[in-house]
One Martini backbone bead per residue (centre of mass of N, CA, C, O) as a GRO file, in nm:
protein
  195
    1MET     BB    1   9.458  10.453  14.682
    2ASN     BB    2   9.419  10.283  14.935
    3LEU     BB    3   9.411   9.994  15.093
    4PRO     BB    4   9.110   9.980  15.170
    5ASN     BB    5   9.016  10.029  14.880
    6LYS     BB    6   9.144   9.784  14.754
    7ILE     BB    7   8.990   9.584  14.912
    8THR     BB    8   8.713   9.665  14.811
    9ILE     BB    9   8.761   9.606  14.519
   10SER     BB   10   8.819   9.302  14.561
   11ARG     BB   11   8.523   9.235  14.621
   12ILE     BB   12   8.409   9.308  14.349
   13ILE     BB   13   8.591   9.103  14.193
   14LEU     BB   14   8.474   8.839  14.324
   15ILE     BB   15   8.185   8.814  14.219
   16PRO     BB   16   8.235   8.653  13.944
   17PHE     BB   17   8.360   8.401  14.097
   18VAL     BB   18   8.109   8.326  14.269
   19ILE     BB   19   7.930   8.274  14.023
   20PHE     BB   20   8.082   8.074  13.862
   21PHE     BB   21   8.111   7.848  14.088
   22TYR     BB   22   7.813   7.821  14.144
   23LEU     BB   23   7.737   7.754  13.828
   24SER     BB   24   7.963   7.494  13.803
   25SER     BB   25   7.843   7.228  13.943
   26SER     BB   26   7.833   7.041  13.676
   27PHE     BB   27   8.180   7.051  13.644
   28ILE     BB   28   8.214   7.123  13.960
   29PHE     BB   29   8.174   6.970  14.245
   30ALA     BB   30   8.268   7.225  14.452
   31GLY     BB   31   8.164   7.510  14.351
   32LYS     BB   32   7.974   7.593  14.592
   33LEU     BB   33   8.195   7.585  14.803
   34ILE     BB   34   8.384   7.792  14.673
   35ALA     BB   35   8.174   8.016  14.673
   36GLY     BB   36   8.140   8.027  14.982
   37LEU     BB   37   8.439   8.092  15.050
   38LEU     BB   38   8.457   8.360  14.880
   39PHE     BB   39   8.232   8.495  15.042
   40VAL     BB   40   8.393   8.505  15.306
   41VAL     BB   41   8.626   8.674  15.198
   42GLY     BB   42   8.440   8.916  15.142
   43ILE     BB   43   8.345   8.957  15.433
   44LEU     BB   44   8.636   9.004  15.551
   45THR     BB   45   8.687   9.267  15.376
   46ASP     BB   46   8.477   9.436  15.506
   47TYR     BB   47   8.616   9.446  15.795
   48LEU     BB   48   8.904   9.522  15.712
   49ASP     BB   49   8.874   9.803  15.569
   50GLY     BB   50   8.745   9.946  15.808
   51HIS     BB   51   8.958   9.897  16.015
   52LEU     BB   52   9.196  10.034  15.851
   53ALA     BB   53   9.066  10.313  15.818
   54ARG     BB   54   9.033  10.381  16.120
   55LYS     BB   55   9.338  10.314  16.223
   56ASN     BB   56   9.473  10.502  15.965
   57ASN     BB   57   9.291  10.749  15.880
   58GLN     BB   58   9.145  10.645  15.572
   59ILE     BB   59   8.885  10.807  15.541
   60THR     BB   60   8.685  10.828  15.250
   61LEU     BB   61   8.463  10.903  15.000
   62LEU     BB   62   8.534  10.671  14.823
   63GLY     BB   63   8.532  10.436  15.037
   64THR     BB   64   8.234  10.477  15.122
   65PHE     BB   65   8.119  10.424  14.841
   66LEU     BB   66   8.250  10.148  14.771
   67ASP     BB   67   8.147   9.993  15.022
   68SER     BB   68   7.845  10.021  14.971
   69ILE     BB   69   7.850   9.891  14.693
   70ALA     BB   70   7.981   9.620  14.753
   71ASP     BB   71   7.771   9.514  14.956
   72LYS     BB   72   7.527   9.516  14.772
   73MET     BB   73   7.653   9.337  14.537
   74PHE     BB   74   7.712   9.091  14.718
   75VAL     BB   75   7.426   9.039  14.830
   76ILE     BB   76   7.256   9.032  14.566
   77ALA     BB   77   7.420   8.818  14.414
   78GLY     BB   78   7.386   8.593  14.632
   79LEU     BB   79   7.076   8.593  14.642
   80VAL     BB   80   7.011   8.543  14.341
   81LEU     BB   81   7.138   8.267  14.324
   82ILE     BB   82   6.963   8.115  14.556
   83VAL     BB   83   6.691   8.185  14.410
   84VAL     BB   84   6.717   8.094  14.107
   85ASP     BB   85   6.813   7.776  14.202
   86GLY     BB   86   6.602   7.696  14.445
   87THR     BB   87   6.717   7.692  14.739
   88ILE     BB   88   6.496   7.895  14.786
   89ALA     BB   89   6.185   7.864  14.839
   90ASN     BB   90   5.898   7.931  14.691
   91PRO     BB   91   5.840   8.254  14.781
   92PHE     BB   92   6.068   8.334  14.988
   93GLY     BB   93   6.295   8.435  14.799
   94VAL     BB   94   6.139   8.667  14.650
   95ILE     BB   95   6.063   8.816  14.902
   96ALA     BB   96   6.353   8.871  15.011
   97LEU     BB   97   6.467   9.014  14.760
   98VAL     BB   98   6.271   9.248  14.752
   99ILE     BB   99   6.329   9.358  15.038
  100VAL     BB  100   6.641   9.409  15.010
  101ILE     BB  101   6.620   9.597  14.758
  102SER     BB  102   6.425   9.799  14.874
  103ARG     BB  103   6.597   9.895  15.115
  104GLU     BB  104   6.831  10.000  14.938
  105LEU     BB  105   6.681  10.206  14.780
  106ILE     BB  106   6.568  10.377  15.013
  107VAL     BB  107   6.833  10.453  15.152
  108SER     BB  108   6.977  10.575  14.900
  109ALA     BB  109   6.745  10.799  14.867
  110LEU     BB  110   6.785  10.921  15.149
  111ARG     BB  111   7.087  11.002  15.116
  112GLN     BB  112   7.033  11.187  14.871
  113LEU     BB  113   6.842  11.371  15.022
  114GLY     BB  114   7.030  11.450  15.244
  115ALA     BB  115   7.257  11.582  15.076
  116GLY     BB  116   7.071  11.818  14.975
  117LYS     BB  117   7.062  11.896  15.308
  118ASN     BB  118   7.338  11.823  15.470
  119VAL     BB  119   7.277  11.512  15.541
  120ILE     BB  120   7.441  11.261  15.702
  121ILE     BB  121   7.400  10.909  15.618
  122SER     BB  122   7.520  10.673  15.821
  123ALA     BB  123   7.628  10.398  15.929
  124ASP     BB  124   7.494  10.179  16.175
  125MET     BB  125   7.421   9.928  16.375
  126TRP     BB  126   7.173   9.826  16.207
  127GLY     BB  127   7.333   9.801  15.942
  128LYS     BB  128   7.546   9.590  16.052
  129VAL     BB  129   7.358   9.373  16.133
  130LYS     BB  130   7.220   9.335  15.868
  131ALA     BB  131   7.480   9.254  15.706
  132THR     BB  132   7.562   9.007  15.876
  133VAL     BB  133   7.301   8.826  15.848
  134GLN     BB  134   7.313   8.828  15.531
  135PHE     BB  135   7.586   8.687  15.500
  136PHE     BB  136   7.515   8.427  15.668
  137ALA     BB  137   7.274   8.326  15.503
  138ILE     BB  138   7.406   8.304  15.230
  139PHE     BB  139   7.621   8.109  15.309
  140LEU     BB  140   7.441   7.882  15.416
  141PHE     BB  141   7.286   7.836  15.143
  142MET     BB  142   7.533   7.766  14.967
  143ILE     BB  143   7.610   7.517  15.131
  144PHE     BB  144   7.321   7.379  15.104
  145SER     BB  145   7.326   7.351  14.798
  146PHE     BB  146   7.536   7.132  14.786
  147PHE     BB  147   7.362   6.917  14.969
  148ILE     BB  148   7.127   6.905  14.778
  149ASP     BB  149   7.301   6.775  14.542
  150ASN     BB  150   7.448   6.595  14.807
  151PRO     BB  151   7.265   6.417  15.026
  152ALA     BB  152   7.461   6.173  15.131
  153ILE     BB  153   7.664   6.323  15.300
  154LEU     BB  154   7.459   6.394  15.559
  155GLY     BB  155   7.185   6.320  15.537
  156THR     BB  156   6.848   6.350  15.635
  157THR     BB  157   6.878   6.488  15.918
  158LEU     BB  158   7.105   6.707  15.866
  159ASN     BB  159   6.950   6.838  15.629
  160THR     BB  160   6.709   6.930  15.799
  161ILE     BB  161   6.865   7.105  16.004
  162PHE     BB  162   6.999   7.287  15.801
  163SER     BB  163   6.736   7.400  15.687
  164VAL     BB  164   6.623   7.531  15.936
  165VAL     BB  165   6.880   7.721  15.983
  166CYS     BB  166   6.840   7.873  15.714
  167TYR     BB  167   6.548   7.975  15.753
  168LEU     BB  168   6.603   8.131  16.007
  169SER     BB  169   6.807   8.324  15.890
  170LEU     BB  170   6.612   8.445  15.683
  171PHE     BB  171   6.414   8.562  15.881
  172VAL     BB  172   6.618   8.747  16.031
  173THR     BB  173   6.699   8.908  15.782
  174VAL     BB  174   6.419   9.025  15.714
  175VAL     BB  175   6.374   9.173  15.978
  176CYS     BB  176   6.635   9.342  15.991
  177THR     BB  177   6.587   9.484  15.717
  178VAL     BB  178   6.319   9.623  15.798
  179LEU     BB  179   6.413   9.767  16.057
  180SER     BB  180   6.646   9.927  15.936
  181GLY     BB  181   6.472  10.093  15.736
  182VAL     BB  182   6.282  10.219  15.954
  183HIS     BB  183   6.514  10.347  16.124
  184TYR     BB  184   6.598  10.545  15.908
  185LEU     BB  185   6.323  10.695  15.851
  186LEU     BB  186   6.298  10.796  16.154
  187LYS     BB  187   6.578  10.926  16.201
  188TYR     BB  188   6.547  11.094  15.897
  189LYS     BB  189   6.263  11.255  15.860
  190GLU     BB  190   6.357  11.562  15.812
  191VAL     BB  191   6.427  11.532  15.495
  192PHE     BB  192   6.105  11.563  15.427
  193LYS     BB  193   6.111  11.852  15.490
  194GLU     BB  194   6.006  12.155  15.414
  195ASN     BB  195   6.132  12.487  15.398
   0.00000   0.00000   0.00000
């Protein structure tokens, strides 16, 4: 249990706190802002644990497993929050959620299939870009949700601009998620070949 792995576990531990503060906005005024800030802390731990693991040569199978699980849990939890409370208007929210979860399930199944054939399917640049845009979009929508609840803070014009930026980030997220999934399937299509 090295330092990078402990940092990864801390990201998993953060998830219930993000959920609590996001859903507590009825009795904690800045609950959604706090949730957004905790989400940023989680994002930073994602980059920190990987950096430390590479720098100190502490990359382990446990760390690789935990990091992948923590990322998926963090993204899906954040996306579910902003879809369920209607921050992302339907059907866009549900479509985005189904695409993100489907991509994660497909790539996880591909990795499992690859492992059975001694093919290691590790994260590449496409996966990292996908994760970055997902984190960014979810963070924006969490903050936007606070301003939806308190529209007078920004005013109509800034709220409209913020909304457009959020939905553009969602569009980019969905595109990157789909392209990343297709990229993995094409790159490792040999794992589908029978012996």
